[in-house]
N, C-alpha and C positions, 0 to 999 in steps of 0.2 A: 808823473808826479815829482813833484820841487824836492829837493832837499829837506827844506824846513817843514812840508809836508809829511815825510817820513819818516823826521823825530817829531814829530805830534803823536805820528801813529804810535810808534816805539810808545812813548811813555804812558799814552792813554791805554793801550791793551796791556801793558806790564798791571798798569792799574785794574784793569777789569779782570784780572787772574786774581786781585783779593790776596796776595801774601808780598808786599814790598817791605814793609818792617821785617816780615820772618825770614827772607832773603840777608837778611845781614846780623844775624844771629850771629853770635862768637860759640865754636865751640869747646864744649866742656872737655875736661881730661878724661872724664867716664866713658864720654862718647868716643873721645880717640881712642882709649884703651880697648874699648869694646871692638871698633874696625879693625884695627891691630891685628887685635884674636881673633876675628871674623876672614881678613885676610892669610891672616899665617895658618888657620884650618883649611882653608880653600886652596893655598900654594901647597901645603902637605897633601893634600886629596890628589891634585893633580899629580903629583910625584911621584906619588905610588904607583897611579895609574898607569904612568911613562912607565915607572921599572916593570910594573908587572907585564907591558906588553914587549919591553925589548928596543932597543936602539933600531935593529936590523928593520923590527917591521916598520915600526916610524916610516925610516928613512929608503924602505928597500925599495916599493912603488910606490908612485903617484895615488894609488888608490887607496892604498894602507894609510898614505899619511891624511888623504880627503875623510877617509873617515875616521880617522886617529882627531882632526878637526874639528868633526862633525861633535864625536862622544865629548871634547873637550868643550865643547860649547854648551853642550846640553847641561854638562855637569856646572855648570859655572850657573846656568839659568835655573837651575834646579836645588841647589845649594842654597840653605837656609838654615842655620844653626837653630838649634831647640828654643831658644830664651825667643829669639825673633820669630819663630814661628807661634809662639804664647802669647807676645804683641802682637800679633795679625788679628788672633781672636777675640784678646780681650784688652781693655787698660786696665791702670790702676784702678779707675769708679766704674767699671765694668762693661764700661761702652763700646763699641767696635772701635778699632783703632784705625783712624784716615789719614790723608796728607794732611800736612799742616797748617795748609791755608785756611783747613776747614777747622773753626771755632766753635765753642760755645756759644757765641754771641752770631754765628753764622744763619742765616737764613734758613729756615724749614725747606725751599723751592733748592735754593742754592745746593742746601746738604742731599737733596734727592737727587738735584742735575747730578752731582760730583759720586751720589754710589749707584743711580741707575742707567748713565747715559755717558757721564763724561769717558773716553777711552773706549768706549765697545765698537767696533767695527761697524760701520756704515755705508750699505751696500744700493739702495734706494737713491732715484736720483733726485724725488722731492724731498728727502732727508737731507741729502746733501747740500743740497739748494739753499735750504732751509738752515744749516746750520751756517755754510757761509754767509747769509746774508747776516742772522745775527753776530756772528762772529766781527764782519765788519760795522755791525753797531757799538762794537768796543772803543771806538773812536770816541763818542760821546757819554754812553753809560757804562755800568759795572755790569756784570754776570749777571747779577740779583735783580735788579732794575728789568735788563733785557726777560728772564726769565719769567717774573710776572706778569709780562702783556705776551707771551708767547702768542695764547691764545685768541690773542685778537689780532695780532701780527698774522695767524694763521687765517683767520678771516678774512682779514683785508687781502690775502694775499693768495686767498683760494687755496689752501693747502700747500703752499709753495709749488703748485705744478707750472714749472718751465712753459710748459705749451699753452698754459693760458693766462700767464702772468705775462708773457711775451705780446699778448696781442693787446694788454692794456693801454686806452686811449687817453687822449689830455683828461676828458673826463674824469677815467677812474683814478688818474694818478694826483690829480686837483681834489678829489673827495679823500684819498686817504691823507696826504697833506695835511688837510684840512679837520683831519679826526683831532680830537683834543687827547682820548682816550690812547691814540698808536703814539702821537710825539714824537714824527718824524719829520723833518724837513722837507721839502721838496726836491732837494737836490739830491736826498738819501732814497725817497722814493723812486725817483728816474734812473736810478744807480742802481739799483733792485730789479727792474724792469729790463734795462739797458742788462744788465749780465744776463738774466734769462732769456733773451735772445742771442745770447754769446753759447749760454748751454745748449739752445738748440741745435748751434752751429756744430757745438761739438759731439752732441748726439748723434747727426748726420755722418762727421765724419768714422765717428769711432762707435759707433752703436750705440753706445749710453754715455753719457757724463760719468758712469760708476765705471765705465771701463777704462775712459781717458784717465781720472783719478789716480783708482788703482794701480793701473797701467805707470804711474809715475813712478811707484814703490814696489814694482814687481808682483804686484797683486799680494804680497805680504808686510804687514804691517811690523815696522819697527819696534823694536823692545828694547825698552833702557830699563837700567838701571838705577837711578837718583836715587840716594838716601836722603839729600836734604834738601829744601825749597830753591837755596841759594844755586843750583846745580842744575834744575829745570833752565832750558834757554829763553830766551824770548824769540828768536829766530836761531835756523839750522842753515845748512848750507842746501838740503832739499828743498824745506820752507823757500828759499830765496830762487831755485831752478824753478818752480812749481809759479811762482809769485812772475818772472822774468816772462816765463810762455803764457801765464794768463792777460797779462797784460798786454803784450802782443797780438793776442785775440781779442783783443777792444773790450776787457771788464775791467771794472775802474774798483778802489777801495781794495784791494788787492794787493795790499804791500807784504813783503816777508813775514813782520808780524804777526799782521792777520792772517793769513795764508798757516802759520806755526799752530796760532789757535785753534782755528778751524782744524787742520790736523792732530790736536790733541783730542779737539771735541767729538771729531769724527771716526776717532780709534784708527789713524792712521799710522799714527806712534804712538806708543804706551807711555805714559810721562807720569803715571803713578806714580809715588814714590815706594822704595821697596817694602817698607814695613804697612804700608799701608793695607788692608783688605781686603778691597779691590784687586790690589795689586795683580795677583795669581789668578783671579777670574779673571782679568783683561786678558792677561797671556795665554792663559787656555782657549778663549776664543781668539785668539790671534794668531794660534797656532792649527786651527783648522784649516782642511784644504778652503782653498777661496773658491766661494760658488754665488756669481752673479744672481741677485732675484730681481 
């Protein structure tokens, strides 16, 4: 993929996320003050804990130090001021607090995707294949447009079963490409079929596509704590590494921005904003022991 294609992919994927304008909002004095108070409280909590266990306990042995680090990480994840917890439950108009890119004008299908799917860890090969294919469509459409045609895509690609899609011939490819309800260019259809063949190769090597994808993150989702939409990345070092390996394995339309969108949707990384009601729910799912289904 050339540099110009990669740039186009980044721009279109960003547009697909639906929060370009929100990422450029200025932080108010009140927001800055609230953040400072929260940080101060967090530092005080950590300081009290360090004092209670003593310097010798922290540095005395590597095991003690490791336990301190784990406890520090746990407390940081669980720290949530009472005011913020209330905001997670209800906003001023009595509605659930969601990520800022979900607005009153957002389509119901997009809201449902945010509330029920986005950020939930996915372990099923068919579902992972589907999300990878849908994320690749962000080059041409936004999430709302894609989600409205999701059932049509599922019917056309046999529930995104890579074993079936990989066996599609020229006739099936042309039928899908000519279907006006699907609105996918022939090149996009061929890309999905070709990627399914790559998935089958990975499944033979790693046991499943799920094993491969989750192995890239040590079988544990990355839990982030983003407060503002502008903090949510378009790409990440991990997405770049996975993208590079997928390209080596023959995948197409899997640049780092597309892979990052896929990771967010499939729960490989938790990128809900911390004051979103779904954040704590997805974190709870992410912290469960990994079980391949």
